[in-house]
C-alpha positions in Angstrom: 6.9 -17.6 13.5 5.0 -14.4 14.2 8.0 -12.3 13.1 8.4 -14.2 9.8 4.7 -13.7 9.0 5.1 -10.0 9.8 8.1 -9.7 7.5 6.2 -11.4 4.7 3.2 -9.2 5.2 5.4 -6.1 5.1 7.0 -7.3 1.9 3.6 -7.5 0.3 2.6 -4.1 1.6 5.8 -2.6 0.1 5.1 -4.3 -3.2 1.5 -3.0 -3.2 2.6 0.6 -2.4 5.5 0.6 -4.9 3.4 -1.0 -7.7 1.2 2.2 -7.5 4.1 4.2 -8.7 4.6 2.1 -11.8 0.9 1.4 -12.6 -1.4 3.8 -10.7 -4.6 2.5 -9.2 -7.9 4.1 -9.8 -8.5 7.5 -8.2 -9.5 6.8 -4.6 -7.1 3.9 -4.1 -4.3 5.9 -5.8 -4.5 8.6 -3.1 -4.6 6.1 -0.3 -1.6 4.2 -1.7 0.4 7.4 -2.1 -0.4 8.5 1.5 0.5 5.0 2.8 3.8 5.1 0.9 4.7 8.5 2.3 3.8 7.3 5.8 5.8 4.1 5.5 8.9 5.9 4.1 8.8 8.5 6.9 8.1 6.1 9.7 10.7 3.5 8.6 13.1 6.1 7.6 13.1 7.6 11.1 13.6 4.2 12.6 16.5 3.5 10.3 18.0 6.9 10.9 17.8 6.5 14.7 19.5 3.1 14.5 22.2 4.4 12.2 22.9 7.3 14.4 23.4 5.1 17.5 25.6 2.5 15.8 29.4 2.6 16.3 31.8 2.4 13.3 32.6 -1.2 14.2 28.9 -2.2 14.2 28.4 -0.5 10.9 31.2 -2.5 9.3 30.0 -5.8 10.8 26.5 -5.7 9.5 26.1 -3.3 6.5 22.5 -4.2 5.7 21.1 -3.9 9.3 19.8 -0.4 8.6 18.2 -1.5 5.3 16.5 -4.4 6.9 15.1 -2.2 9.6 13.9 0.3 6.9 12.1 -2.5 5.0 10.6 -4.5 7.9 10.4 -2.0 10.7 9.4 -3.3 14.1 9.5 -7.0 12.9 13.2 -6.7 12.3 13.6 -5.3 15.8 11.7 -8.2 17.2 13.9 -10.7 15.3 16.9 -9.1 17.0 15.2 -9.6 20.4 14.5 -13.3 19.6 18.2 -13.9 18.6 19.5 -12.6 21.9 
């Protein structure tokens, strides 16, 4: 339940940050949203890159969207893997 709530929360955060690119917020919120978007992309990009670099070719073919889900949901996706095992 906690993981699902976290994934929904992350989805809303991504939408909030990406909406700033289409329709910029007023000045102070615009700067905060841009910094947040940069931080999210870097942090989740590093997590996805580390996962992708440790996967074998067979794992890459079995689940092609695993890296994308990790990029979008971060630690909550990792927790869902832990719950499945």
